[in-house]
N, C-alpha and C positions, 0 to 999 in steps of 0.2 A: 258211801256218800256221807255217812255220819262222821267218818274220820276227816273228810275234807271240810265239813261244816265246823267241826271242833277246831281244826287248824286255822280256818278263816277267823273264827271267833277269838281264838287265842292270840293270833298275830295282828288282826285287823279290827278288833272290837270297836275302837273309837271311830274308825272310818265307816264301818257298817252301821253303827248307831246313828251317826250324823246323816247318812244317806237315807236310812229308814225314816227318820224324823222329817226329812225334807219331802220324801214321797208322801207321807201321811199329811203333811201341811199343804201340799199342792196336788190334790187327787186328779185334777184334769189337765194340769200343765207340768207335771213332775218331770217329763222328759227334757223340757227346756230349763226349768228351774234347778234341777238337781244334776245336770250333766257333769259339772266339775266334781261333785262328790262321788258320782258313779266312777269317774276316772281315778279318783283317789283310792277307791276300793279295788279297782282293777289293778292299779299299780302296786298296791300292797300285796295282793294275792298272787300276782303274776310270777313272783320269784319262788313260790313254794312248789316243790316237785310233785306232790300229790295233786294239787290243783292244776298244774301244767299238764299232767297226764290225763286228767278228766277232760280238760278243755280240748286237748288234742283228739282223744278218742271219741268225744261226743260233740265235736264242733258243729256237725250238721244239725243236730237237735237243738243246740244252744242258739245257733244262727236263726233257725226257724222260730224259736221262742222270742228272740229279740225282735224279729221282723213282725211277729204278731203284736208285740207290745207297741211297736211304732205305728202299726195300722189301726190299733184299738186303744189309743191313748185315753179316751174317755171311759173305757170299760176294760181295764186290764184283767179283770176276772174272767173275761171271755177267752183268755189264753191258758186256762187251766189244763187243757189237754196237751198243749205244747210243753208246759213245765213238767207235766207227768211223764211225757216221753223223754225229756232231758234227764229227769231224776232216775227214771228206769234205766237209761243208758249208764248213768254215773254209777249206779249200783253194780253194774256188770264189769266195770273197769278192773283189770287185773293190776293190783298194786304190788305184786311180788317184785322185789328188787328196787322199789322206790323208797327213798329215805323218808321215813315218816316223821322224824324229829331232827331235821337239819339245824345247824346253828343259824339263828336269825341273822340276816345281814343288815347293817345299819342303812337307814334310808336317807 
């Protein structure tokens, strides 16, 4: 998972920072206010093979985490068990054969 986070930070730092600032600025309405920034992060990361592999292998856990966030918009910390399950899954993803340093594609 650390590799995926490092890659996300390396290639999508600006998008992640903007999204994080939006979520912090709108703690009870971030789902509505920050949707466009969330999509920019998703678009940025969707082209990287490591992140694609994690999303594929852990799609069930990630979907459950997102559902929890939608159902608990006023208390996202109540989804900590869901995020822990997703991160636990991500740690087990076999990255053998996945290109860890592909050439970045222009956006």
